[in-house]
N, C-alpha and C positions, 0 to 999 in steps of 0.2 A: 537513610539514604537521601542525600540532597541532589536535586535535578535542575539542571538549568537548560532551558531551550533557547537556542540561538534562532531566532526568528517565531513569530506567532501567528502564521497562517491557518488554513483551515485543518490541516493534518495535526498541527501542535494543539490546536483547540480540541480536537477529537482525543488525542492522547492525554491531554490535562483532564478534560471531561471524564474519561475512562478510568484514570487513576484515581480521581477522587471518588467516584463512585464505589471503587473498591476499596476506600479506606484510607487511601494515602495522605498524609498530612498536609494541608494546603500551605503550611508555614515552610516545608520543605521544597517548593517548587517555585522557581522564578522563571521570568523569561526576559531574554533581551530582544526588545522589538523597537526600530528606529521611528516608525510611524505612531503620533502622538495619539490618533483615533484608534488605532488597533491596541494600543496600551490601555486606553480607557475602557475599551470593550472587554477585554482580557479581565482587567482588574474588575470591573463591574458583575461579570458572568460568573468568575471563580474566586475572587479575592485574593488571587496570587500577585505577588510582587513583581512589578515590570520595570526594565531599565531601559533607558534610551540607547545605551551603548555598552558594550563589555568592558567591565573594569575588573579590579583585583578580587572583587567577592565571587566573581564567576569560578576563580581558580580553587574556592572553597569547596565547591560541587564535588560529588562522587560520580556522576553521570552528566555528560553534556550531550544534549540531542541537537544535531544539526538538521533544522527545520528550515533551511534557506534554499532558495532557487539556486539551482546548479550554477548559473550564470554570475551569481554573486558571491559564492563560495569562497572563491580565493581571498577576496577584499575583506569578507565578515571573519575570516580566520586569522588575518593579519595581527590583531591587537593580541592574540594569546599565543602566536606561534613561538615555539621554543620555551614556553612557560609551562607547560603541563608535566606533571610528574607522576600522578597515580590515578587520574580519572580516566573513565571508561568513555569514549566518543561513539556515540551511536548517529550514523547517518541515515536519514530518510529521503535524502536527496536523488532522484531518480538519474541513473546512469552514472553517478560518480564514483569511481574506481578508488580502492584503498590506497594504492599507491600514489595517487594524485593528491588526496586528503592528506596523507603522511607527509609528503613534501611540502605542501603549504603549511603544515603545523611544525616544520623543523625536524622531521625524521620520526615524529611519534609515532608508535604502533599499537597503542591499546585501543584499536577500531573494530567497530562491527558494522557491516553495511547491510541495510534493510530495504524492503521494497513492499509497503503496505500498499492497499489498493482503495478505492473510494468507498465501499460499504464499511470501512472502518469508522466513517462519519456517524454510523448508526450502532457502532459496536459489532458489526457482522463482517469484519474485514478477515483477510487472510495475508499473513505477511512471511515472505522469504526472508532469511536472515544468512550471512555469511561472516564469520570471525576470522580475524586475524590470528595467526597460530600463537602469538604471543597472548590471547585472551584466555584466561583460565576459567575454570567451572563456575565460580562466583561471578565473573565478568559475563558469562553465557546467561547465567540465572538473572542477573539484573537486565539484561537486554530481553529477556522473555518476560519479564515483569511489566517493563514498559510497552512493549508491542502486544503482550497478551491483554493489555487493558481495552483493546478495542477488536479482540477476535482471535482466531487461532494464529499458530505460528508454525514455520517449518524451516528447519535448517538445511543447507545445501554443503556439501564438502568442497567445492570449488567455487572461486568467484564467478568464473566463467558462466556457471549456471544462474548466475542473477540475471543474466540477459534472458534467459529463457523464463525465469520466474516472471519477469516484466513482461515478456510476451503472452504468457498464459494468463496469470492473475492480475497482474498490474493493469495491463490492457484489456483483459476479459471482460470487466463490465461493460465496456463500450460494445463489445460483441453481442453480448445479452441484450442491451438495450437497443441495438440494431435489429435483432431478431425480433423483440416485442414491437418495434416500429413495423416490421413486415407483416407481422401477424395481426397487428391493429389495423393496417392498411388493408389487408386482405378481408377482415371482418367488414370494414366500411364498404368494400367492394361487393360484398354479398348482401348489403342492405341495412347494416347496424347503424345506429347513430354515433356519434363521436364518443359519447359517454358509454354506450353499451360496449362499442369497439375496445374502448381502453380498458374497461373492467375485464373484459374476456381475456384479452391477451396478457394483462399484468398477473391476473389471478390465476391464469393457466400456468405461468411461468413460475410463480411463488410457490402454487401447490405442486408442482412437479418437482421442483428443487428441494423442497421440505420433504416430500416422500423419498427422493433418492438419499437425502442426508440421514432421515430416521431409518432407511432400510439397510439391513446387513448384505444384501444381494447386489450383485453388480448392476449398473446401468443398462446394460445389455440386455440381462434378464428382464428389467422391468418394462424396457422397450417391447421386448417380445410378447409380454403379457398384454400389452395394449393393441397389439397387432393380430388381428384375427384373419386366418386364411380366406382371401377373397373379399375382405371388408374394406371399409372406407379408409382406416389408418395404413394399411397396406398400399392402396392405391395412392396416397400422399407420399409415402416412403419411397415408393417405386418412381415417383416423380422427382423427387429429390435426389435418389441415386443416379437417376438418367442424368441430371444436372452437375453430378460429381460434386455433391455436397460436402461429405468428409475431407475430399481432396482439397477443395477450395479453403476449408477452415485450416487445414494443415498448412497449405501455402501462406496464408495469411499470418498465421502464428509464426511461421519462419520469416516472413518478411519483417515483422516487428522485431524479432530476435536478432536480425541482421541490423536493423536501424539502431537497436540498443548498443551494438558493439561500436558503430560507427559515431554515435553521440557521446559513448564514452571517451574514445579517442579526440574528438573535437573539444569538449568540456574540459579534458585534462590538459590541454595545451596551455603553455605558460605565456 
């Protein structure tokens, strides 16, 4: 299976690195990247072939990964529009709808839309995927192989759910970082040094997440086990509940989902 990445940014770097770690042949990967310095970096880091622009050789690929900024998508697809015949096209561009990508490719439909998140950069991502109905089981397997190189995958049945994926897991790392910031700042307010506060906040989140991932029990049960009646944790959670903590998270995620739909409309305009 030959793969061409259109765009050589951070996520393309992560995917290429993940594929190579899993034993994917370096000779079967190429990257179209207009910036010379990025081509040099990719070739030096991975040994992959890099092209300054899409040419006829791109059409020899089995899979095309669109790792292009959404605002540059239409222009980047123009050289191959109407020329694809059998390739699976995987988009990792946030917010880009398949109908718009299909239109810019001259009506091509072998498309998969995905939404990885930034932990993919260390191989710990979660990616939501949606496939056009014309993509067969082999196409879905290939999409899973590519995105699974940087973490876990989750298929959704309707493209509209991709905005929800973006709101929960795509934007989710920022919510976690924000919580870490708040916990760190609270530790600073209690008298810890910068280094101590950072260590306490990050390791608490890392450890709790690892415990939740490793447990077969629901996170609600895990929370209850830490919360002794009349204890310190209960006092803290009562304070969070008084501030409507869960409802605030829900409002935030819904705001992200709504903005995702808006951006899809804007990015798809001709």
